[in-house]
C-alpha positions in Angstrom: 68.6 316.1 121.3 65.7 315.3 119.0 62.9 317.2 117.3 59.2 316.6 118.2 56.3 316.7 115.8 55.8 320.4 116.5 59.5 321.0 115.6 60.5 321.7 119.1 63.9 320.6 120.4 63.5 317.7 122.9 65.4 315.1 124.8 65.9 312.0 122.6 64.9 308.6 123.8 67.4 307.2 126.2 69.2 310.5 126.6 70.0 311.7 130.1 68.3 314.9 131.0 70.7 317.9 131.2 70.2 321.5 132.2 71.4 322.9 128.8 69.2 320.4 127.0 66.2 321.6 128.9 67.1 325.2 128.2 67.4 324.5 124.5 64.1 322.7 124.5 62.4 325.7 126.1 64.2 328.2 123.7 63.0 326.2 120.7 59.3 326.8 121.5 57.8 329.3 119.0 55.8 331.4 121.3 54.6 335.0 120.8 57.2 337.3 122.4 56.0 340.6 124.0 58.1 343.6 122.8 57.7 347.3 123.3 58.8 348.5 119.9 60.8 347.7 116.7 64.1 348.3 118.6 63.4 345.5 121.0 62.3 343.2 118.2 65.7 343.8 116.6 67.5 343.1 119.9 65.8 339.7 120.2 66.6 338.8 116.6 70.3 339.7 117.3 70.3 337.7 120.6 69.0 334.6 118.8 71.4 334.9 115.9 74.3 333.3 117.8 72.4 330.4 119.2 70.8 327.2 118.1 67.6 328.8 116.9 68.3 331.9 114.9 65.4 333.7 113.2 65.0 332.6 109.6 62.4 331.9 107.0 62.2 328.3 108.4 61.9 329.6 112.0 60.1 333.0 111.9 59.7 335.0 115.2 56.3 336.1 116.3 56.0 339.1 118.6 53.5 341.6 120.0 54.6 345.2 119.5 53.3 347.5 122.1 53.5 350.7 120.1 51.7 349.3 117.1 48.0 349.9 116.2 45.9 348.0 118.7 44.3 345.6 116.2 47.6 344.9 114.5 50.1 344.4 117.3 50.9 340.7 116.6 53.7 340.7 114.0 55.9 338.0 112.4 59.3 338.3 110.9 59.4 338.1 107.1 62.5 338.7 104.9 64.3 340.5 107.7 61.4 342.8 108.7 58.3 342.4 110.9 54.8 342.6 109.3 51.5 342.4 111.1 49.7 339.1 111.0 46.5 341.1 110.1 48.1 341.7 106.7 47.4 345.5 107.0 50.5 347.6 107.1 50.4 351.0 108.8 52.5 354.1 107.9 52.5 357.7 109.1 52.9 359.2 105.5 52.7 358.2 101.9 56.4 358.7 101.6 57.1 356.2 104.4 54.8 353.7 102.7 56.5 354.1 99.3 59.9 353.7 100.9 58.9 350.5 102.7 57.5 349.1 99.5 60.7 350.0 97.6 62.8 348.1 100.1 60.5 345.2 100.7 58.6 344.8 97.4 59.1 341.0 97.4 56.8 340.7 100.4 53.9 342.5 98.6 51.3 341.0 96.3 48.6 342.9 94.3 45.7 343.6 96.6 47.7 343.9 99.8 46.6 346.8 102.0 48.0 349.5 104.1 46.7 352.4 106.2 48.2 355.9 105.9 46.6 358.2 108.5 42.9 357.5 108.2 43.1 356.4 104.5 43.2 352.9 103.2 45.5 352.1 100.2 45.9 349.0 98.0 49.1 347.7 96.4 48.5 347.3 92.6 51.8 345.6 92.0 53.8 348.7 91.4 52.5 351.4 93.8 50.1 352.1 96.6 46.8 353.4 95.2 43.8 354.8 97.1 40.6 353.1 95.8 37.7 355.3 94.7 35.4 355.9 97.6 31.6 355.8 97.1 28.6 355.8 99.3 28.2 352.5 101.4 24.8 352.1 99.9 26.1 351.8 96.3 26.3 348.2 95.1 29.9 347.0 94.6 28.7 345.8 91.1 27.7 349.3 90.1 29.8 351.6 87.9 30.4 355.2 88.9 29.9 357.8 86.1 30.7 361.5 85.8 28.9 364.2 83.8 29.8 367.9 83.5 28.5 370.9 81.6 27.6 374.6 81.4 24.0 375.8 81.6 22.6 379.3 80.9 19.1 380.0 82.1 16.8 382.8 83.3 16.2 383.1 87.0 13.8 385.3 88.8 14.4 388.0 91.4 14.6 385.4 94.1 17.2 383.3 92.3 14.8 380.6 91.2 14.4 379.0 87.9 17.6 377.1 87.0 16.5 373.5 86.7 19.4 371.5 85.1 18.8 368.1 83.5 21.7 365.7 83.0 22.5 364.7 79.4 21.7 361.1 80.3 20.0 360.1 83.5 22.2 358.1 85.9 21.0 354.5 86.1 20.4 354.5 89.9 21.1 357.9 91.5 23.4 360.9 92.0 26.2 360.8 94.5 27.5 364.4 94.3 26.9 367.6 92.4 29.2 370.6 92.4 28.2 373.9 90.8 30.2 377.1 90.3 29.3 380.6 89.0 30.2 380.5 85.3 30.3 384.3 85.1 32.6 384.8 88.1 30.0 386.8 90.0 28.7 388.7 87.0 25.1 387.9 87.6 24.9 386.9 91.3 26.1 384.4 93.8 25.2 380.7 93.9 23.3 379.7 97.1 23.5 375.9 96.6 21.9 372.9 95.0 18.5 371.3 95.9 16.5 368.3 94.7 19.4 366.2 93.2 18.0 363.1 91.4 19.3 360.7 88.8 17.7 363.1 86.2 19.1 366.4 87.3 19.1 369.1 90.0 18.1 372.7 90.8 20.7 375.5 91.3 19.6 378.4 93.6 21.1 381.9 93.2 21.1 384.9 95.5 18.2 387.3 95.2 18.7 390.2 92.9 17.9 391.4 89.4 16.1 388.7 87.2 18.0 387.6 84.2 20.4 385.1 82.7 22.8 383.1 84.9 25.6 380.8 83.8 26.4 377.7 86.0 29.3 375.3 85.5 28.5 371.9 87.0 30.0 368.4 87.7 27.9 365.5 88.8 28.9 362.0 89.9 26.3 359.2 89.9 25.9 355.5 89.6 
C-alpha cells in the first residue's frame, strides 16, 4: 500500500489489487460521517481505534451531528472531544459551559465564542464573559458611560415640572434611563420618563398635591 497526495491509502505501483487493500483505501478517505448524537460519534471513534486509521490529531474525524444546532452540526474531533467547525460552542447552562472549559481549556483561545440559551459569551482566557450589549446603532468605537443622581424638585398637581439635566451631556445620546421614587411613595407615584436626550429627561409623577418630589435616577449613554 502507498499514500496519495491527499494522504489516502492507495495501491502502490505494481501491487496486485486485493479486496482488503481496496477496503483500506476506502476507509482512509476523510469524509464527513453522519451521526445522530455524541454517543454515535464516540462509537465510531472506538470502532476506528483498532484499525489502520485511528482518530488522532494527525487524522481528525469530521461528522455531522443530528441533534446539534442547525448551523453548527458539522463537528471535528479535537483533543478527544468534538467541536463545531463554526467555532461557536453551544451549552444549555453556564455551569455546563464552565465545566467544559475546565476540562478542555487547551482548546480555547481568548475571543472564542459560545452560546448559552439565547446569550452569546466570549472566552477571555480564564472564564466565559458576556459582553456588554448596546443598541445596534451605537458605533463600535463609542464608549458607554453611566451617570446617576438624586433630584428634588417641585411638581404641580398634575405631576409635571421635574426636568432633570445630566451633570455632563452624553456625547451622542442616551440609551436608558431608570428612575425610582426617592421618598418611597411619600409624595406620589412615578408615572415614567419622557423626552430623554443626551442632555437630560423629564420625570412624570401621578396627579396629586403639588409639592416637592425626590427622584433617584440612573442613565446610560454614549
